[in-house]
Legacy VTK file of the C-alpha trace (Angstrom):
# vtk DataFile Version 3.0
C-alpha trace
ASCII
DATASET POLYDATA
POINTS 86 float
9.452 10.714 -3.291
9.297 13.755 -5.561
8.134 12.347 -8.910
4.926 10.500 -8.100
2.098 11.076 -5.679
2.803 9.976 -2.097
0.100 7.481 -1.188
-0.679 5.754 2.078
-1.340 2.076 1.408
-2.784 0.217 4.384
-2.941 -3.578 4.265
-5.270 -5.556 6.526
-4.078 -9.176 6.850
-6.098 -12.107 8.157
-5.743 -12.238 11.933
-3.003 -9.638 12.161
-2.351 -5.973 12.671
-2.632 -3.480 9.837
0.527 -2.633 7.942
0.836 0.878 6.566
3.358 2.112 4.016
3.784 5.439 2.257
4.647 4.815 -1.363
5.820 7.042 -4.177
5.649 4.246 -6.757
2.392 5.313 -8.411
1.018 8.322 -10.267
-2.237 8.182 -8.313
-4.793 6.088 -6.482
-6.288 4.388 -9.577
-2.859 3.165 -10.734
-2.046 1.852 -7.250
-5.360 0.009 -6.959
-4.898 -1.543 -10.396
-1.382 -2.766 -9.539
-2.538 -4.205 -6.209
-5.558 -5.924 -7.776
-3.373 -7.380 -10.530
-0.895 -8.735 -7.963
-3.738 -10.312 -5.974
-5.278 -11.857 -9.107
-1.913 -13.233 -10.236
-1.118 -14.505 -6.708
2.166 -12.683 -6.491
3.750 -10.212 -4.113
3.512 -6.451 -4.492
6.911 -4.832 -5.016
7.312 -1.198 -4.002
10.648 0.425 -4.807
10.055 3.750 -3.057
8.272 3.115 0.210
8.419 4.220 3.820
7.294 1.643 6.342
5.177 2.908 9.220
6.263 6.552 8.898
9.998 5.833 8.899
12.159 8.544 7.375
14.179 6.290 5.058
12.856 5.303 1.638
13.324 1.599 0.933
12.213 -1.175 -1.333
9.429 -3.281 0.168
7.986 -6.625 -0.917
4.513 -7.364 0.429
3.127 -10.894 0.331
-0.557 -10.445 -0.449
-1.515 -14.092 0.225
-3.140 -13.351 3.602
-4.331 -9.801 2.962
-8.103 -9.441 3.080
-8.355 -5.755 2.228
-6.262 -2.802 1.151
-6.970 0.904 1.448
-5.197 3.455 -0.749
-5.444 7.100 0.211
-3.564 10.372 0.019
-4.152 10.786 3.771
-3.892 8.400 6.698
-6.554 9.115 9.263
-9.749 7.751 10.756
-11.649 10.013 8.344
-10.184 8.083 5.392
-12.934 5.510 5.915
-13.304 1.953 7.046
-12.324 -1.210 5.249
-15.029 -2.918 3.250
LINES 1 87
86 0 1 2 3 4 5 6 7 8 9 10 11 12 13 14 15 16 17 18 19 20 21 22 23 24 25 26 27 28 29 30 31 32 33 34 35 36 37 38 39 40 41 42 43 44 45 46 47 48 49 50 51 52 53 54 55 56 57 58 59 60 61 62 63 64 65 66 67 68 69 70 71 72 73 74 75 76 77 78 79 80 81 82 83 84 85
């Protein structure tokens, strides 16, 4: 993921476990948040073309259905210090 910033995007679905992906699809956090918010508003899935699921080594395309996601956190780091969901 050399071109764009590597971001950790953590999705919190209704009644399920968090899903975390590392994505190189965005130039930064504001762009990622805007794309996610737009997908939620338009009731469509989020398509990531350069993502690593749950710290896997391979980069893959990932489609995330946002219908049951209640919150999303975008960060350059993935740790407890990154803050809680709102």
